[in-house]
Each structure stands twice: as C-alpha cells, then as structure tokens.
N, C-alpha and C positions, 0 to 999 in steps of 0.2 A: 503495497500500500505505499509505505516512503516514496518507492520510484515513481508513483503512479502522480503523487502530491508534488514530487519534487520538479518531474517534468510539467505539466500543467500548470506550475507554476512558471517557470524557466519559459514556457510556449507563450504563456497570456498575461503573467504575470508580474514578469521583471524587463524594467525598460531604460535600466540603466543603474549606477551604483547608489546614486541618490533617491531613489523610489524605495518607499518604508511598504514593506506588507508584516498583515497581520492575519494570523490564523488562531483558531477555534478549534481546542482539544477536547477529545472525549470527560478527561481528568488529568489530574497534576502530574503523574508518571507519563502521562502520554504528551503535555505539553514540554516535559523536562526530556523525554526522547526525542521531540521533534528539535527543539532550542540544538540540543548538542550534535544532532544528525546534520541539521543546516550548517553548524557551525563548524564539524569536518570537513563540511567541504565548500569552506571558504567563507561563507556570508556570515557576515554579523548576527549574533540573533543570540534570544532571551528568553525564557519563559518567565511570565508575573501571573502568579494564581494568588491565593487565599493564606497558602503559607510564609511570604512574603510581608515582610512589614510593610507600614505607608513608608518608611526612609527608604526601605529597599527599593519599593515601585520607585520612589522619585527619581533615585539614584540612576536605573534602567531608562526612565522617560529624558532624563537629561541626556544621557551617555546618548542616546541613540537622536534628540535633538541637534547633538553638536558634531553629527558626521559630516 
C-alpha cells in the first residue's frame, strides 16, 4: 500500500520542493510508519498526533513553514 500511496503522490501531488502535502492515517502507528517511509526516501516528513505535546506540534509546524 505504501508504494501505491507514494507513486500516486509523486504523480499527482508533488510539483516541487516547496509543495507541502498532508496525509491522514488510520492511527498513530500508521502515521509514524508513513512519516518514516517518506523520510527514508529523502523527503522532509513528520507525524503529528495526539501523542505530541502542543509544544512539539508547534515545533513541527514551524520547521515546515521555514523550508
């Protein structure tokens, strides 16, 4: 399934380094898996879930806004 999602994103959702993409996952473990999978392919990615404190979430948002 990851390969299908990745290639669909690459074909239809990616149009340059500054393009941000948000994905919604089935759960925390799935979100962490997807973020790791995209990171391993060289993309900046992160999972933001209820496990993250508000401060951690804010740091992720700031990191992505400064790319």
